[in-house]
N, C-alpha and C positions, 0 to 999 in steps of 0.2 A: 306469303308470308310467316316468318320462320318464327312461330309462339316457343318462351322459353316456357321449361318448363319445370314453375317453379312454386312448394306445394308453403306455404306458411300463415301462420294462424292471422285470422283477419279479426283484433277485439276488435275495430269500428269499419265501416264502409268508408274509403276515403271518397269523397266525390272529387270531378274535377280540380286541380289546381287553376289558382288565379292568371291569367293570361302576364307574363314576362309587361312592365311598362315601358312603354316605345316614346318616341322624342317626341316633341308635343308640336302642335300645329296650330297657329295662329287662325284662329276663328273668324271669320267677316263677318261684323255684324253692323245696320246701319253705316256702308260708305255709300250708298248714295248709287250704287251700281244695282239695286232691288234685289241683291240675292236674299236680301233677309226677308224678302216679302215671298218668299219659293217655298212651295206644302207640299208634304207628299204624302200619299197612301199605300198602302199595303194591305191587297183581299189573300185572302188565302183561296187558290180556287180549288184546291184538291189533294189527299194527301194519300196513300196508299203504302202499302206493304213499304215499299224503298225508296219512292217518289215523293216528289212534290210540287205544287206547283205555285207562284206567286205572282200578283198582277203587282205592278209599280205605278203609280201616276202620279205626274209632277203637274202642280201647279202654280201660279203667279205670274212670278218671271217667265217671260216667253226663253226658251232654249236654259233654262237651269239646267246643271248636271248633278249628276247620283252619281252614287255608288252602293248595289247590293250585295250580299255575303249572308249564306247558312254558318249558324253557329252553335257549337254542342255546351257552350259556356251560358248556364242558365242561372246560374249567383252572380256576376258581374256585371258592374256599372255595364247600361248599354254603349256607350261615350267609352269607357275604358277598354271595352272589345274592339272598337274600331280604330283605338291609338294603337291595341296592339296589333292588328289586322296588317294598319297603314305602313307600320312598322318593318315590315316585311316583304312591302312594293317598293321598286328603285323607279319604279315610271309608271305615275297612275293614269295620263292620256289612255293609255288603250284600255281604262274599265271603266270609265265616263259611261253612261248612258243618260236618255232625256225623255222629255215625255210623257209614252206612258206604253210602258212594257211589262209581257209576260214570258216569266223564266219559268226553268226546272229544273229542280234538281235532284241528280239522282245518286242513287247509292247508299241510301242510309242504312240505320241498322235497324233493323222491322222488331216489331215485341211491344210497343209500347215507348222506344226513346225519346227522349224530349230536345228539341233543337226550337231555335228561333231565328227567323232568317230579319236581318238589321240590315235599312236603307238609309244612307249619310249626306246632306248636301257636302259634295266635292268640285272642287275646281282643281284642273289642269296642273297648277302645280302643288299639289298636294292639300291643299288649306282649306278645311273641315267648315261650314257653316252649319246654323242654326241645328236644332237637339237631332241626332235620331230618332227612325218610329221605329219599330219593332211590332213582328207577328212572333206570336208563339203557338206550335204544334207538338204533337206525339205522333210515333209512327202506329197504324195497326198491325195486327197479330197478336192470337191469343196462345200461351204458351199452354202444351199438357201435357200431361207422365206420358202420352203414348207407351212405347215399347220400354224407354231408358228406365232402369231397374240401379237404385245405390241401396248394402245394406254396410252395417258396421262387421267388418270380419274378427276384430279381435283389438283388443285397448291391452296392450301393455308398457308398462312405467309410465301412464299417460299418456302415452305415446296411439293414434288409434290408427286400422289399418284399413279399408273401405275394401267392397266389392263392388264394380258399376258394371254393368251387364245392358245391350239392347243400344250401340254407342253406333251412332251412322254419323261417319265420318269424323269427327271428332268429339269431344264431353272436355270442361273444363271444371274440375271441384274444388271448394273450398271449406272452410268451416266459420263458424258465425256463433257466437255467442245467442244463448236461447233470447235474451233482449234483446237482441238484434232484430231475428226472426219475425219475435213479435210484433216487434215495431213495424213490421211490413207485411203484416198478416194478411191485411185487408187489400193490398198491390203489391205481389207478391213479384210482379214485372219493373219497379222502380227498384226492387233489391235485384235481380238479374243483372240489370241496368249498369245499375251501382257497380256490380263485380265484373262486368264486361270493361268498364271504365277503367279498373286496375289490372287487366288481364295478363300483365304482366307478376303479377301476383301469385298469380293462379295456377294448380296445376292440371296441366295436360296430357292426354290419353286417345291416341289413335285410332284403338279398339278395345273391346271390352278388357277387362283387367280384374283380377281379386286380390292384387297388392299392390292397391292405392295407399300408397304413405301417407301419411300427416306426421307433420313436427309434435314435440311435446308440449301439448298443453295443462292449462292451470285445473284444479279441480273445481267444476261448474256443470252447466248443465248448457249443451250443445245441440246443432243442425246443420248436417252437412248437406250441400247442396250441389250435385251435376245438372251442367245444363252441357247442351250439344249446340253444336257450330261448325261452321264449315267455311274453309278459304275459300274466300273471292276476289278476284283481282279486281273486279267491278267494283267493290263498296271501298267506300271511303276507308275504312281501319281495316279491308285486306279480309273480314269477313264477315259469315253470319248466323246469327242463331237459329238451330234449323226450329226454335219455339216447343222444344221436348226439354224437359226438366224432370227430377228425382228430388228426394228429400229424405233423411231421417235423423231422429231426434237423438242422441244418447248424451251420458253422463260421465264424464272424470275424475273419479275417489282420488281423495288426496294416497300418495303411495305410503304405505304404513312400514315400521319399521318396525323387524321379526324380532320375536322376542327371544332371548337365551335359549330357555327351554323349547321350544321352536325349531332353533339351530340344530340344536341337539340331538333330535330326531336323522338330520340331510346326511346322506353317506352311501357309501357302498358295506353290507352286513351278511353276512353267510349264516345262515342253523347250521342243526347238528353235524348234520349231511352234506358238508360243504356246497349247497344251494347258493348259488350270489344275490341279491334282492338290491334293488338301488331304491334308496327314496328320495326324493325331490321335488325341490317349492313347487305348489303350486300355485293359492289360494294364499297370501301370505299370512302365520296365524291364525288359519280355517282349514287348510286340507295340503295334503300333498298329492302326489303322483308316484304310483313304487312298482318295477317292475319285478319279475321275476318268476310269475302265474305268465298262462300260457296270451291274458291278455293284462295290459298296464290296466291299474284298478286305483283310485280314489281313496286314499285311507284320509277320515274326519281329526283333527285335532280341537279339542277339548279340555278344558281344566288341567293343562301340561299335559294330558294324555293323548294315546292315538286310542279311534276304531275302525274297526271295517264294519260297515253295512253291505246289506244286499236290497238292499231297498233300489240304487238306482239303476238303471240301464247303462249298461258298459258300449253297448254297441247293436250292430245289425252285422249277421254274417252274407255272403252273396244269395247265400237261399232262402231268407229270410228267419233264419233264427237270432232268438233276442236273447244279447249277451249278459248272463248277471255272475256276481259271487254268488257263491253259494256254501253254506257249511258241509260238513260230515261227524255224523253223531258217531256213537263207541261203536256201530254196531255198521259201519260204512254207509250208513243211508244220509241221501242229499237230502238236505234240509234248510229253507233262509229263514229261520227262527222270528216266521209273520207271527207266531201264538206266544211273544217275547213280553206279555204285558209291560212289564217294567220297560227295558225300549224296543222297539218292533226293529226287527232286520239286524238289529246288531250282534254280528256273530261270533265278533272278538275283540277283546282288548288291551292296551298295551300301556308301559310305562317304561321310561329309562332308569335304567338299576343299575347305576354305578355309570360305567365303560358299554352297557348292553343296554338292549332293551327286553324287555319280559311281556308276552305276550299268551293270555288265559282265553280258552272257546267260554262261551256265555253258556250259562246254565237255566234252564228253562223248563216248561212244564209242557206238555205237546199231547195231545188226544187224536185218537185214531180207534176210530169206528166205537166212539162212547168208552172207550179205554186210557184215564191218562196215565201218561210216562213221563220221568224224569230223564231229562237230554241232557245232555252236555256239546259242546262243539267240538270236535276232536282233531276237527284239518280245514284249512279254507282250499277250492279248487275252484274255478272257472268254468262253470256249464253252459250251454250252447237250448234256449227252452224254447219249446213250440208251442205259439201261444194258442192256436185252431186244435194242437192233440192233448196236449198239456204233458207233452214229454219232455225229458229231459238229453239231452247226447254231449258227447265228451268233445270239446276243441281239438284236441291231436289221442294219437294213439296210446301215449303214453304222457297223462295228464300232470299236468305240474301242480304238486303239493305241499301246502303251510302245513306238517305236521304242529299240530296244540298238546302242550303248552310247547313255547320254545322260546328261546331264547336267546336274540340276535347277537353278532358280537362282529366287528372291528376284522378281526383276524382269522381267514379261511381256516378250519379243523387240518391241522396233516403239514401248513406250510413249515418250511425249516423256520425255525426262530430265530437261527444265523442268519437266515440271506439280508443283506444288505439292501436295503429301499431304496439307500442314493444310486447304488450299483445299478442297479434295474431299470438303469436312463440310458448307461453310457451304450456307445456301438453305431451303427449305422439304420437309418432307419429314413423309410420317403416318405414324399407329403407331395398331393398334385397342388399345383399352382398355373393357372391356366390350364393351356393342352401340357405342359410340361409335367413332366417329375421330377422333383430332386431327393436329392441323396441327401440330407441332415448327417453327418459324424458330431456324437457327442461325445465329447473326453476328458480326462479330470484336469481343473484347472485347480484348485484347489478340495485336497480328498474329504470327503463329507460336506459340504461346503457350495462351492460353484464351479460349475463346468465351463466350456468351451467349443462352442458348436460352431461348425464349417460346414457350406456345403446352400446356407442360405441363399435363392437367385445363381445356384448351380458353384457359388466363389468357392476360393480356399483358401488356405491359410495363410499363403503370399498373396491375396489379394489385399491385405491388409483388413477384410469383412471379417474376422471370427467375433460371433457375440457372445454375449457370458449370458448365463444359464444360473440361477439360482436355485439350490434345494431347502428346501422350507416347509412343513409340516407334513414330506413325504413329496411333495409334489415338486415339480420342474417349474420357474418361475422366471421370466424375459422380459426385464423393462427395457424400456424404451433407453438409448446410449448413445456415444460419441466411441467412433471406431478409427481414428486420427486423421491425419491429413496428408496428404500429394499431391504433385504439379502435375498437370497437366497439359500435354504443348500448345493446347490454343487456349485454353480456359484460366490456366495459369493456378492459384495455389487451392484446393479443394478440402474439407475437411467433410468425411464422410460419417451420419448419421444410419441409426435404425429409427424409422419412428413410426408411428402406427398412423391409418386410416380409418377415417371414419365417409360415412355417404349421407349426405343432408341434400335434400330437396333434388334428391335424383342425381349431386355431381359429387366425387374423390376430393378430399381433403387430406393433407397431412395434417398433424397436429402435432405442436414444437413441448417440452417441459419431460420433464421424467413422471413416468407415470408404468404401472404393467401392463405391457403389451398383450401378453395371454400366462394362463396357465395351463400346464399340463399334468395329467392326470394317468399313470401307467392303469391297464386294464388286469384284471387276479392273474392273468396264466402270464401277463410281462410280454404278450407281444404286439402293441400297441399302448398308443398313446395319445389320450380323447385332449384337442386345447381347445379350451374354452377363449374367449374374448374377456379382457380388462374391459376397465370400466375412466373412463377420462372424462370432466368437466371443463365442458368450452366456455370462455367467456360471454357473459350475454345469452349463452344459449340454453345452457344444463348438460344434465348430464348423458354421455352416448355411451356405446357400444362399439368397442375396435372392431371393424370390419377387413380388416387385415394390416400385415407387416411388408413395410419397403426400406431398402435402402437406399437414400439420397445424400448426394453431396452437395454442401452448399459448397458458393464461390466469395474465398474473403477476401481478396484481391480488391483494394480501392479502382472506384472506376464503375460504368453504365451497369456493370451485371455482377457487380456487388451482390451477397443477399438473395440472388436465384439460385431454383434449384434443377440439380440434373439429374435425371435418373438412367440406371443401366441398363433394365429389363423394360421388355412393353405391361408384362404383367407380372402382377404381385400377390403375395400370399394371402390369398382370403383365409377371415374365419366366422367362426369354426371348423376344425379341421382335424385332420387324424394322422398322426405319424403312425406308420408299420413298418414293422420289425422289416429290413429288404435281406433279402434269399440270396444272395448272390447276385442279383442284375443290375448293371449300372445304370447313372441316371440317365436322361433321354434327353440332356441339355447338354449342352458342352459349357467349359471353364469361362468365368465372368474374365472376361479380355476390360478393363476397366477405360483402355485407353481410348478403345475404337466402338469403345458401347454407350459411352458419357454423351447426352443429350441433355440442352437445357428443357425442362419438358413445363408443360403448363397446369398442371394440378395447384389447387390453393392451395393454402397456409389456413390455418386458425390459429388460436395460442391456446393453451390448454392454460388454468388458472392455477396449474397449483405454482411446485420447484422446478426452475431450469436448469439447474443440474446436469450433469450427463457425465455416466462412466466409462473407462476405457480400456479394454480387453488387449488379450492375446494368447494362445497354447493350442499345444494339441495331444493329445492320445488316442488311439483306436481299440474297442475291442467289439466283438460283431454278436449281433442277438440273433433268432432265429425267426422262423414265418407264420404269420397269423393265419388260422383260417376259422374263419366263423361262419354261422347265418342263424338268423333270426327270424326265420317266419313262420308265421300261421295257418294253422291247417282251420278249415272253415268249412269245408267237404258235410254235410246233415251223413252220421257214420248210420247204419240199419240198428234195427231195436237189439240186436248181439252186442254193439258196441256202448249201448246206453246207460248210462249208471242205474241203479235199483233206489227205487222207492217207494214209501208206503205209498201202497194205491189209494186208500182211502181216507187221506191227510187232504187236508181242501189247498188246493194249490194258489200258487202267487195269482192275483187280479193284476188286472190290464194297469199299467201306470205311466200316468202324464209328469214330463216334467218340463221347466222350463227348464232355455238354453242360455248359458251363465260365462260373461265373458267375464275376465277378467276383473270376478264379481260385480259385475253387472248383469240384469235382467236386457238383452237383447231384443 
């Protein structure tokens, strides 16, 4: 049985819908033949995990005929269920019984699934008589946690990701509100059966998976359930629960709008020596992630300013060192500033100063061997701490140090002021697309404002697939757009588009409308461009990151194919991605042959909430760039004592710290 792997938010547990109405059968009552005197009884003989036996007895009129069947509809009137059942049977003669019979029903769903066996008086001509009789049962089998486990891996933009382990066969997972979970707390088997009754609405995995995604949720308290099951051809529904389950509670908080002052810190910055630091959003209006030292650090955002704290552990190395941010005092000794009574462990503070960031080290008093010293933090550095020995070790042969006080600027010192930011994007760039490597040629369209981009999916300017890029705020921005029309020998007139794709419930959709497909940000050395996905609002679904870009041909001639989409390649350019300056190699794919490669595809379409207008593009000019070589590896080997930083031996060492696991602002 093929299970659709669909993960959607279950705002309420939807029980089995009422059976469709059937054609009415005229009941026979008081007709002088004695059928109205016939009575029926049902005795439940046994109920096991997946099998139940019933004894049906007929009394009254000799030879009275009846029909019995099993139903999972526990809500509808028995007579309505009978009508619905008989509406699917063309010849009733072969299903009739009389006298006393014992029947066995197999393939029931184990684990507390409720059924009822219904018996109705029935004649060979399909007419029913007298009221049906019913016996209710619930299958046996108790759920247990066993080895199945589920945890919240992350929550980003109100979208949770779960990690599920201990899967034996398959596992289905779903999110319900805390109110729904509480309502089933005394009998969770009922909840699991309600979930399995709508199994097509569940997300399904076939093995342990640490990347189980769920759709965006409204702010509230939730519980995620993971329930094991196996496919079973002999089961009524084609599967059986394994009676293993796991659950985890979590909270989705509202997405905060970042303050303008918070956003001012985000970007790439340089110190006086030209060292590069990037500050990126972590928890909105609360923390940033900063790169540039030997390990990424967390920077606090408070009262429109920033703070560098040495309190929280940044991680551990392979050989057991605990990694922390430290300060260097004016004598070059390592300090954690824990004796700063005014603001313990705060090593430095910063604030926006015009278009720059001004950072100063903390001043505090420290006590060594009974003597008080006036201290000031003159640099920030990352060290590995051996908690057993109380010793510090370098994280690299030449550790990165942010000297304080510091003024971070957007412009790298020594850069030629005459360099044209617009021109840095011109040239040939390589990018991966599935197993292929494409070469994009970015050339001038309108100097200083727009570009022509050829080579996406191996296209050439002559293919009519030249995409426009826009130079905005120093970045390369590409919007969705219309690229022109052409005539195919078989399909007729086709209108080409560059659309964005999203991944929703495990499926790829192309998104109509005009929106930013991606933004490209060039590196400081000009040898790479990081492509970050745009965001798009989908009607009735909310906001999504663009997962990639792809050319689509829309059939525009009248007829049965009008509106269908064509694709030209099997792979699409995924986002985020990186353009790397070409070094003379050619693309690993041949140029696009639109006539030969165009084929109707099955990718689904969703509608963008915004403007549906598109742009039309053309043009070409080439300028070649150089090659990028970059390594970002971090050394984690413990160094010998000769490479350890100097510390004041008698100072009280940092104590062991415990910290909560924080996921998107929530405690996990």
